[in-house]
N, C-alpha and C positions, 0 to 999 in steps of 0.2 A: 550421527546419521540414523534416520528411521525409514521405515518403508511400510506401505500397505499392499496387500495382495488382492487384486480384483480380477474377477472373471467376466469377460464381455465375449460377444459373438465374433466370429472370424472376420466378418466385413464391417466391423464397428468403426465408426468415425471418431475423430479426435475429440469432438464435442462430448460424446458419450463418455469416454474415459475421464475427461477433465471434470464433467459434472459429478461423476462418482467420487473423484477425489475430494472435490470441495464439499460433497455431502457428508463424506467421512470425517473431514476436518471441521464440519459445522460452520463453514465459512460462507457467508452471504455476500460480502463485498469482494466478489471474485473477479471483477473485470480488470483488476491491476495485475493478475497473475496468470501464468500460462505453464504449458508442459514443453520441455525441450528434450531433444535427442542429440546426443553428443557423438560425432564422428571421430573426434579425437579429444585429448584433454584441453585443447585450446579452440576447438571449432564446434559450435552448437548450432542447431537449427530448431526454430520454434515450430511446434506441431500446429498445423492448419486444421482447425475444428471442422471444416467442411469437407475434408478429404479422409480417406480410409487410412487407418493407422498402418496397416501392412505395407502401404504404398510410400509411406514416409519414413519407415524405420528399416535400415539396411542391415543385413546380416541375419543370423539365426536367433539372436537374443533381442528382446524388446525391453530395453531399459530407458526410462524417461526420468527426468528430475522436474520437481515442482519449484518454480522460481518466480520472482517478481518480474513482470514483463514491462509494466509502465510505472515508473517511480513517481509518486504524486509530488508536485512542487510544494504543496503545503500539507504534510501529513496531519495537521491538526484538524482538517476538514473530514478525515476518516471518522466513521460513527462508532465503530466497536473497538474495543481494547484488543480483541483477538486479531483483528486485521493489523493493528499497530505493532503488535508482538511479532506477527509474521514478517512484517516489513523490517523490524529490528534484527531478526535472525538473519534475513538476507543481507543486510548491511554488515553485520558482524562477519558473515562469510566473505563479503567482498573485501573487507579489511584484511582478513587473514590471508587471502589469496593474492593481495596486492593489487587488486582492480581499483580500490578506493584508497589511495595514498593519504596519510595524515601525518601532521607534525607531532612532535613529542607532547606538546601541550594538549593538543586535540585528542590524542590517544589517551592520555591520562584522564581527561574529562569524560570521554565516552566509556573508558573502562570503569570509572567509578560509578556511573549510571548502570552499566551492566551488572556490577556486583550488587549494587542496591536492588536491582530488579530480581536478581537470581538468589541472593543470600539474605535480603532484608537489611534492617538496620544492624549497625555494628554492636556486638555483645562480646565483651571480653572473655566471659566464661564460655561462650559457645564457640567463637571463631578463634580465639588464640592468636598466635603469631604466624605470619606467612600464610594466611588463610586464602590468598588469591593466587598462589602458585599453581594450582591445578586447573585454573580457568584459562582458557585461551583467549587472550585479549588482543594480541597483536603479532605480526610475524617477527620472529627474532626477539621474543619477549625477554627483557632484561630485568635484573634486580632493581635498578633504579626506577624502571617504569613501574613495577609492582609496589614499591614503597610509595611512590606518588599517588597511585591509585588508592591505596589504603589510607593515606593521609587525607585525601578528599572524601573518601567514603565515611570516615569516622566523623565527619562534620554534619552529615545529613541527619535530619531529625523529622519524624512524622512524615516521611516520604514513602508513599505506597509504590508498589511495583509498576502500576499503570502510570503514575506520575513520572517515575524514572524512565519508563519507555518514552513518554512524551518529550521529556527534556533530552533524551538521547536523539530522537529524531529532529528536534528543533535545531540541535547543533550539527547533526549529520547532513541535514539538507543544505547547509551553507558551504559545504566542501565543493571544490571546483569540479571533481569528477563524480559527483552525486548523480546517479541515474543515467550515466553516459554509456551507451553501447559502442564499443570500439571495434573498428575494422581496419586491417592493415592494407595499405595502398601505396602508390606512387604518384607524383605529379607528372606533367607532361615532359619534364626534364629528366625524369627517372630517379628523383630524390625520394627516399623512403619517408613516408608520412603515415599518420594515423587519422582516420575519419571517425568522428564521434557523433552519434545521433542521440538526442535527448528531447525533453519536452519543449525546449525553447527554440531548437533549430539544429543545424549542422555545424560541428566544430571541426577544425583542422589542427592537428597537433604535429610537432616536430621535436624530437628529443624531449618528449614529455612536457613540452611548453606549447601553449595554445598560440598559433600564428595567425588564425583567422577564424571568423564566425560569420555564419549565414543564418539570420533569424528567419523563422517561417514566414512572417509577412513579406520578407524581401525575395523569397523563392517563388518564382512563377511556374517553373516546370522542372520535373526530375525525369530522367530516362536513362536507359542503358542499352548498349549495343555490343555484342560479344563480351569482351572483358573490360569495356570502358564504361564509366559512369559520368553522366553530365547533370549539371544543374544550371538552370536559366535564372539569372538574377535581374530583378527589376532596376530600372535606370534610376540613378540617385539625382539629386538636384544639380550637381555639377556635370552629370553626363547626360547625353541626349539619347543614347541608344542602350538597349538591353544588352547584357553580356552573358556569354555561356562559358562555363568552367568545367574542364574535364579532368578525370582521374583515372588511373590504370589499376585495376584490380588483379589478383593473381590468376583468375580465370573467369569463365562465364558464370559458373555458379555462384562465385563470391560476389560478382556484380549484381546478379538478380537478387541475392540474399540482401545486400545492402539496400537496394531499391525497395524491396519489400518492407524492410524495417523503417525506412523513411516514409512510406505510404502509411504504415500503421500508426507511427507516432504523430504524423500530421493529422491524420483523420481523428485519432483519439483525443488529441489535446486542442485542436483548433476548430473542428467541425461540431456543430451542436447535435445533428442527427445524421444517421447514415441511411441513404436511400436503398431500399430493397433491390437486389438484382432483377434486371429485366428478364421476363420470360420469352421475349421474342428470340427467335433463331435466325441470325443473319451473320454475315462475315464480319468479324472483328479483327482489326490489325493490332498486333502486339499482344502482351499478356492479358488474360482475363482475370487476373488476381484482383480482389477487392477486399478491404477490411470489413468483416461481417459482424463484429462484435458491437457492444455498446460503447459510446463515447464517454469522456469524462463527465461531460455535462448530464447525460442520461444516468450514469452511475451515481452521481451525487444526488440526483432527484430520487433514485430509487433507495439510496441509503437514508435519506431523510424520512422515509416511510417505514423503516425497520421498526418494529414494535414487538420486542421479545425480551425476556430477561437476559442479562449479559451472560454469555457462554462461559462455563467454568473450565478452566484448563490449568495444568500444573506446569510450571516453568522448568526448564531442563535440569538446572543445577540444584535448586533448592528443593524440588519435589514438594513445594508448599501449595496445598490446595486453596484456591481462592474461595472466599465465602460468598459465592454467588449462587442463586437458586436456579438449578437446571437439572438435567437428567443424569444418566449414568456415565460410566467411563469406558474408554477403549484405549488399547495400546497400539503403537505404530512401530513396526520393525522392518529391518532390511532383509530383503531376499532377492535372489536373482530371478529373472523372468524365465517362464517355461512356456512352451507352446504345445498344444494339442491339436487334434483334428478340427475341433468345432470352437474351441475357446483358446485364449491365451491370457496369462497373467503378466502384469507389468510391475516392476518395482518403481516406487517413487521416492527416491531418497530426499530427505529433508532434515534440518536441524532438529534434534530430538525433543519432543514435548508431547504430553498426553492430553487428549482432548475429549470432550463429552460427545453425546450422540452416537452410540455405537452403530456401526453399518451392519446391514443384513445381507447375506449372500445366498445364492442358490446352489453353490457347489461347496459344501462344508468340508469335503475331503481335501481341498487344496489350501484351506485357510487355517490360520492360527486360532486357537481358542481365545476368546476375548473375555474380560472380566465383566461381570454384570453390574447392575446399579448398586448392589450392596457393598461394592468396593469403596464408594464414597463413605459409607457408615463405618468401615474398618479404619479409614483414615482418621476419623474422630476418636475412635477407641485408642489409637496409638498416641494421641496427643496427651500431654500431662493434664492433671486436673486443674492446676493453676491457670494454664492457658484458657481452659473452658470457662473458668470462673471469671477471668478477666474479660472474655469475650461477652458473657452475659451481663457483666457489670457495666460494660460500655453501652450495651443495648438498653439497660435500665436507665442509665444517665441521659441518653438521647430522648427516651420517652418522657423523663421528668423535665427535661429542658423544654420539650414541646408543649407539655401541659402547663408550665409555669409562664410560658411566653405571654407577653402583654399584647392583646389584639390591637390592630391599628385603629386610630381614632376615626370615627365617621360622623357625618353631620347628623344633628338630632332632628326630631320630627318638626320641631318649631322652625328650624332653619330651612327644612324642605318646604314648609308651608310659605314662608316668607318669599322663597325664590320660585314659587310655582308660576306666577304670572310675570316674573321678571323677563325683560327681553334679553337679559344676558345669560339666561338658563342654558341656551344652546351653546354658549361659549365656555361652560365649565366653570362658572362662578359658584362659590359656596359649596365646593366639593362635588358638584354635579359632573357627569361625564360629558365630554365635549363631542364634537362631530367626528366622523370616521377620518383617519389619517391626520388628525390634529391633536396635539397634546399641549397642555398649558401648565404653568407653574401655579402652586396654590397661593392664595391670598396672604399677604404679609400681615396687614392689620386693617382695621376699619378706616383709618385715616390715610391709607396708602392706596395708590392705584394698583390694580392687578397688572402685572407684567405678563403679557402673552407671548409665548414663544411657539412658533409654529415650525414643525419639522416635516419637510416634504422629501420623501424618498423616491427617487426615480431611477429606474433601471433602464440602461441603454442596451438593447440587443442588437448585435451585429450579425447580419446574415452573411454567412460564408458558404460558398458553393465550391464544389470539387468536381471538375469534369475530368475524364479519364480517357485520354489518348496520350500515351506515354506519360500520364498523370500530370495534367495541368494544375497548378495550385493557384486559384484565384482567391484572393483575399480582399 
């Protein structure tokens, strides 16, 4: 566990603290994450960025955790390795806490990718025997699991830590409980069930088995009244009328919390843009809560515009500094929150790793001293000369390969002159570029006809609106 200590004003809102945490972690794809406040080990509340922190945190201590809020259905669409690594850390924590159950085979596979990411390729001289016993790979970790993990890990060759993280996410996203936010409830007959909210819709579980599923396109309306939670389902082909299903939550607060989570997930994954809140002041029935962040579509658009060197960070177990060009280093540690008259500091526990881009604070008396940019140079001094020579040799090999590469064949000046007045010039004959949006295969020979292949890409955008009176979901 790690923490950062931040000083903010007394009336600061949740967005201010969250932005400072993301800046400290050098995290740009931050829409998938959030801060949580834990009332108990099994009950958490997501911090509303639009409200003051002191109104959302109960008690004298301000302790928040930095967690994944929206699990991306396809982690491969994340732009930066740092974002994927943070998602891997959250999934490892979910597995260790039992939130994300896995079979023995899946645990072995995910564990082998974790070892590859944290320790690198297997080296008999460096690792020796039982080199995974100190890594937390699964709850109730057994010797049999460790042996299977090491067996798989020894087979990996030329796999970088970033590739190992990607393979980890590709297998973890297929798990049934991936990204499911669970809430304890009862049906109208008083039977204990569990409601799960995820990117695809609302799930109903009984005895750890899924007994029903309500995809977001089928849900017309979600609402709550006192401790009851209701969903209105669209009529199917066999039915003539819409149906409403109710569930009983432990109390009013739990029902409202579930309702908020459903609103946030539906808006984030199903709506293209979020309408700004109205400035008009008039009587509004029901809750005024609205999701105010960016949607997944907006986040992907912003991620596609990221143009910076890959952030350097050290993974928790290996402490191996990645060879990416970036700034200095900073450490993240655990501390309990303290409150003063004008400022308060909050601890943000997270799985340990060191990140670049050190933060700057106005109150150095309450902060830990951070290493400077020269720490990255000391990391290189600690490395053996053989490793540095291998690194420089690999760079030289890449340069030599690039210089010796044969350039692509291009049409001569004579061919261009012959095709100048040709009516097929616009169709891309003789190596000439074709029209926009059209791509053609090259000519086979002079005696053969050119086979023209046209690729038309069309994107269909579906307009999705979301009206809010007890949250009507119109798709």
